[in-house]
C-alpha positions as YAML, in Angstrom:
chain: A
units: angstrom
residues:
- id: 1
  name: GLU
  ca: [-0.12, 9.17, -10.86]
- id: 2
  name: GLU
  ca: [-1.39, 12.52, -11.16]
- id: 3
  name: ILE
  ca: [-4.04, 11.71, -13.83]
- id: 4
  name: LEU
  ca: [-5.08, 9.16, -10.94]
- id: 5
  name: TRP
  ca: [-5.62, 11.63, -8.30]
- id: 6
  name: ASP
  ca: [-7.31, 14.10, -11.03]
- id: 7
  name: LYS
  ca: [-9.89, 11.76, -11.84]
- id: 8
  name: SER
  ca: [-10.41, 11.07, -8.31]
- id: 9
  name: VAL
  ca: [-9.44, 7.49, -8.80]
- id: 10
  name: PHE
  ca: [-7.05, 8.33, -5.33]
- id: 11
  name: GLY
  ca: [-8.46, 10.41, -2.70]
- id: 12
  name: ASN
  ca: [-10.33, 10.03, 0.51]
- id: 13
  name: HIS
  ca: [-14.04, 10.72, -0.79]
- id: 14
  name: SER
  ca: [-15.10, 6.82, -0.95]
- id: 15
  name: SER
  ca: [-14.23, 3.44, 0.28]
- id: 16
  name: GLU
  ca: [-13.17, 2.57, -3.33]
- id: 17
  name: SER
  ca: [-10.74, 5.35, -3.67]
- id: 18
  name: LEU
  ca: [-9.19, 5.10, -0.53]
- id: 19
  name: LEU
  ca: [-8.63, 1.41, -1.15]
- id: 20
  name: HIS
  ca: [-7.11, 2.37, -4.59]
- id: 21
  name: THR
  ca: [-4.80, 4.92, -2.94]
- id: 22
  name: VAL
  ca: [-3.42, 2.82, -0.15]
- id: 23
  name: PHE
  ca: [-2.82, -0.04, -2.56]
- id: 24
  name: PHE
  ca: [-1.04, 1.91, -5.17]
- id: 25
  name: TYR
  ca: [1.38, 3.50, -2.40]
- id: 26
  name: ASN
  ca: [1.82, 0.03, -0.72]
- id: 27
  name: CYS
  ca: [3.28, -0.90, -3.97]
- id: 28
  name: LYS
  ca: [5.17, 2.43, -4.68]
- id: 29
  name: TYR
  ca: [6.69, 3.24, -1.13]
- id: 30
  name: PHE
  ca: [7.33, -0.40, 0.18]
- id: 31
  name: GLY
  ca: [7.77, -2.35, -3.08]
- id: 32
  name: LEU
  ca: [4.85, -5.10, -2.40]
- id: 33
  name: ARG
  ca: [4.39, -6.60, -5.76]
- id: 34
  name: GLY
  ca: [2.84, -10.01, -6.16]
- id: 35
  name: ARG
  ca: [-0.77, -10.97, -5.05]
- id: 36
  name: ASP
  ca: [0.57, -13.09, -2.02]
- id: 37
  name: GLU
  ca: [2.49, -10.12, -0.23]
- id: 38
  name: HIS
  ca: [-0.75, -7.94, -0.25]
- id: 39
  name: ARG
  ca: [-2.54, -10.94, 0.87]
- id: 40
  name: ASN
  ca: [-0.62, -11.69, 3.70]
- id: 41
  name: LEU
  ca: [-0.02, -8.14, 4.58]
- id: 42
  name: GLN
  ca: [-1.59, -7.47, 8.18]
- id: 43
  name: ILE
  ca: [-2.79, -4.44, 9.81]
- id: 44
  name: SER
  ca: [0.18, -4.15, 12.46]
- id: 45
  name: GLN
  ca: [2.73, -3.95, 9.62]
- id: 46
  name: ILE
  ca: [1.78, -0.52, 8.59]
- id: 47
  name: GLN
  ca: [2.34, 2.30, 11.35]
- id: 48
  name: LEU
  ca: [1.56, 5.67, 10.87]
- id: 49
  name: GLU
  ca: [4.22, 7.74, 13.09]
- id: 50
  name: GLU
  ca: [5.93, 11.02, 13.75]
- id: 51
  name: ASP
  ca: [9.62, 11.93, 14.90]
- id: 52
  name: ASP
  ca: [11.92, 14.83, 14.46]
- id: 53
  name: ASN
  ca: [12.01, 14.37, 10.70]
- id: 54
  name: GLY
  ca: [8.18, 14.71, 10.43]
- id: 55
  name: ASN
  ca: [5.30, 12.31, 9.60]
- id: 56
  name: TYR
  ca: [6.02, 8.99, 8.14]
- id: 57
  name: ILE
  ca: [4.31, 5.69, 7.11]
- id: 58
  name: GLU
  ca: [6.58, 2.55, 8.17]
- id: 59
  name: PHE
  ca: [6.03, -0.93, 6.64]
- id: 60
  name: ARG
  ca: [7.71, -3.71, 8.77]
- id: 61
  name: GLY
  ca: [7.82, -6.50, 6.74]
- id: 62
  name: LYS
  ca: [7.47, -10.35, 7.86]
- id: 63
  name: ASP
  ca: [8.16, -12.97, 5.32]
- id: 64
  name: ASN
  ca: [8.18, -12.87, 1.54]
- id: 65
  name: LYS
  ca: [9.43, -14.27, -1.49]
- id: 66
  name: THR
  ca: [13.16, -13.41, -0.68]
- id: 67
  name: TYR
  ca: [13.13, -13.49, 2.98]
- id: 68
  name: ASN
  ca: [11.04, -16.39, 4.79]
- id: 69
  name: GLY
  ca: [12.73, -15.82, 8.02]
- id: 70
  name: GLY
  ca: [14.08, -19.93, 8.16]
- id: 71
  name: LEU
  ca: [17.68, -20.91, 9.24]
- id: 72
  name: ARG
  ca: [19.21, -19.51, 5.89]
- id: 73
  name: HIS
  ca: [17.89, -16.13, 6.66]
- id: 74
  name: ARG
  ca: [18.67, -15.86, 10.39]
- id: 75
  name: TYR
  ca: [21.37, -13.28, 10.11]
- id: 76
  name: ILE
  ca: [18.83, -11.01, 7.68]
- id: 77
  name: ALA
  ca: [16.72, -8.52, 9.10]
- id: 78
  name: PRO
  ca: [13.05, -8.04, 7.79]
- id: 79
  name: LYS
  ca: [12.29, -5.43, 5.73]
- id: 80
  name: SER
  ca: [11.57, -2.07, 7.30]
- id: 81
  name: VAL
  ca: [10.98, 1.18, 5.48]
- id: 82
  name: ARG
  ca: [9.73, 4.40, 6.25]
- id: 83
  name: GLN
  ca: [8.26, 7.00, 3.87]
- id: 84
  name: TYR
  ca: [8.19, 10.51, 5.09]
- id: 85
  name: LEU
  ca: [5.26, 12.78, 4.16]
- id: 86
  name: GLU
  ca: [4.20, 16.35, 4.66]
- id: 87
  name: LYS
  ca: [1.62, 16.57, 7.43]
- id: 88
  name: ASP
  ca: [-1.13, 17.86, 5.19]
- id: 89
  name: CYS
  ca: [-0.10, 15.51, 2.40]
- id: 90
  name: GLN
  ca: [-3.41, 13.83, 0.78]
- id: 91
  name: THR
  ca: [-1.56, 10.35, 0.98]
- id: 92
  name: LEU
  ca: [-0.92, 10.44, 4.56]
- id: 93
  name: LYS
  ca: [-4.47, 11.83, 5.07]
- id: 94
  name: SER
  ca: [-5.70, 8.67, 3.16]
- id: 95
  name: TYR
  ca: [-4.00, 6.32, 5.07]
- id: 96
  name: GLN
  ca: [-4.96, 7.70, 8.14]
- id: 97
  name: MET
  ca: [-8.70, 7.68, 7.19]
- id: 98
  name: TYR
  ca: [-8.33, 3.87, 5.73]
- id: 99
  name: MET
  ca: [-6.71, 2.71, 8.85]
- id: 100
  name: ASN
  ca: [-9.27, 4.29, 11.22]
- id: 101
  name: ALA
  ca: [-11.88, 2.71, 9.02]
- id: 102
  name: ILE
  ca: [-10.26, -0.67, 9.68]
- id: 103
  name: TYR
  ca: [-9.89, -0.38, 13.15]
- id: 104
  name: GLU
  ca: [-13.52, 0.32, 13.40]
- id: 105
  name: ILE
  ca: [-14.28, -3.21, 12.12]
- id: 106
  name: ASP
  ca: [-11.39, -5.02, 13.45]
- id: 107
  name: LYS
  ca: [-9.03, -4.09, 16.22]
- id: 108
  name: SER
  ca: [-6.84, -7.01, 15.97]
- id: 109
  name: VAL
  ca: [-3.40, -5.94, 14.64]
- id: 110
  name: SER
  ca: [-2.99, -9.32, 12.94]
- id: 111
  name: SER
  ca: [-5.73, -8.74, 10.60]
- id: 112
  name: PRO
  ca: [-5.60, -8.60, 6.87]
- id: 113
  name: PHE
  ca: [-5.04, -5.14, 5.90]
- id: 114
  name: TYR
  ca: [-7.12, -5.20, 2.59]
- id: 115
  name: ARG
  ca: [-10.79, -5.02, 2.98]
- id: 116
  name: ARG
  ca: [-13.45, -4.95, 0.53]
- id: 117
  name: PRO
  ca: [-15.18, -1.52, 0.22]
- id: 118
  name: VAL
  ca: [-19.01, -1.21, 1.13]
- id: 119
  name: LEU
  ca: [-20.54, 1.26, -1.51]
- id: 120
  name: SER
  ca: [-22.76, 3.33, 0.82]
- id: 121
  name: ASP
  ca: [-24.13, 6.60, 0.94]
- id: 122
  name: GLY
  ca: [-21.00, 8.64, 0.95]
- id: 123
  name: SER
  ca: [-19.55, 7.48, 4.24]
- id: 124
  name: VAL
  ca: [-16.37, 5.48, 4.40]
- id: 125
  name: LYS
  ca: [-17.12, 1.87, 5.23]
- id: 126
  name: PHE
  ca: [-15.23, -1.47, 4.70]
- id: 127
  name: ASP
  ca: [-16.47, -5.22, 5.38]
- id: 128
  name: HIS
  ca: [-15.05, -8.36, 4.50]
- id: 129
  name: ILE
  ca: [-11.45, -9.42, 3.60]
- id: 130
  name: LEU
  ca: [-10.62, -8.77, -0.09]
- id: 131
  name: GLY
  ca: [-10.37, -11.71, -1.91]
- id: 132
  name: ALA
  ca: [-7.08, -12.93, -3.56]
- id: 133
  name: ASN
  ca: [-8.40, -12.75, -7.34]
- id: 134
  name: ARG
  ca: [-9.21, -9.12, -6.58]
- id: 135
  name: LEU
  ca: [-6.09, -8.20, -5.31]
- id: 136
  name: GLY
  ca: [-4.10, -9.86, -7.94]
- id: 137
  name: SER
  ca: [-5.87, -7.61, -10.38]
- id: 138
  name: LEU
  ca: [-6.36, -4.12, -8.47]
- id: 139
  name: MET
  ca: [-3.66, -2.25, -10.22]
- id: 140
  name: LYS
  ca: [-5.07, -3.15, -13.59]
- id: 141
  name: THR
  ca: [-8.50, -1.94, -12.22]
- id: 142
  name: ILE
  ca: [-7.08, 1.32, -10.93]
- id: 143
  name: CYS
  ca: [-5.39, 2.09, -14.30]
- id: 144
  name: GLN
  ca: [-8.61, 1.15, -16.17]
- id: 145
  name: LYS
  ca: [-10.62, 3.57, -13.98]
- id: 146
  name: GLY
  ca: [-8.07, 6.14, -14.65]
- id: 147
  name: GLU
  ca: [-8.30, 5.54, -18.38]
- id: 148
  name: LEU
  ca: [-4.48, 4.96, -18.50]
- id: 149
  name: LYS
  ca: [-3.26, 3.05, -21.68]
- id: 150
  name: GLY
  ca: [-0.90, 0.36, -21.23]
- id: 151
  name: ASN
  ca: [-0.53, -3.11, -19.75]
- id: 152
  name: PHE
  ca: [-0.46, -2.48, -16.05]
- id: 153
  name: SER
  ca: [-0.06, -4.96, -13.00]
- id: 154
  name: ASN
  ca: [0.62, -5.26, -9.38]
- id: 155
  name: HIS
  ca: [4.59, -5.45, -10.48]
- id: 156
  name: SER
  ca: [4.20, -2.19, -12.07]
- id: 157
  name: GLY
  ca: [4.40, -0.23, -8.55]
- id: 158
  name: LYS
  ca: [7.71, -2.16, -7.69]
- id: 159
  name: ARG
  ca: [8.74, -0.96, -10.88]
- id: 160
  name: THR
  ca: [8.06, 2.54, -10.24]
- id: 161
  name: LEU
  ca: [9.88, 2.02, -6.88]
- id: 162
  name: ALA
  ca: [13.07, 0.89, -8.37]
- id: 163
  name: THR
  ca: [13.29, 3.65, -10.91]
- id: 164
  name: ARG
  ca: [12.64, 6.31, -8.46]
- id: 165
  name: LEU
  ca: [15.47, 4.86, -6.26]
- id: 166
  name: TYR
  ca: [17.78, 4.60, -9.43]
- id: 167
  name: GLN
  ca: [17.11, 8.12, -10.41]
- id: 168
  name: ALA
  ca: [17.74, 9.35, -6.87]
- id: 169
  name: GLY
  ca: [21.36, 7.57, -7.12]
- id: 170
  name: VAL
  ca: [20.82, 4.32, -5.02]
- id: 171
  name: SER
  ca: [23.16, 1.63, -6.25]
- id: 172
  name: GLU
  ca: [21.52, -1.19, -8.25]
- id: 173
  name: GLN
  ca: [23.00, -3.48, -5.72]
- id: 174
  name: MET
  ca: [21.04, -1.56, -2.80]
- id: 175
  name: ILE
  ca: [17.97, -1.55, -4.86]
...
């Protein structure tokens, strides 16, 4: 992760680096894994908020592989996760910048979260919806740009989340 920041794969200096940052942290913080979970993610599901405990990014789940909202799941609440971050945290700034750029092109809260970066004169711009194939290989692309060795997939972020939770003492059942 530090290598990706150091090599400017992550950051807010370009549209592509912003996309890489929010994609990686959506995997790491919220456990989004497969192409479909990312592809179905809507702008309204990610909220940047503040409360007495500080600034946070909140993910409000809808349906996914293990919760589709049908009758069998009527007593299960959809996933809602908060990740608290320091106010001057680079990740929080990247999310703010990404979401502002997305709202400039589409004010609808039900529109897709991921957009294709526009290579421009240094300004941050996005346009069309990011395709399913590109979303499916984005973690691999991120790691290649960072010159990381190994076999990485979108599921790598979910594994990172599970490892962090386990190391923090969260029970395996809760994870």
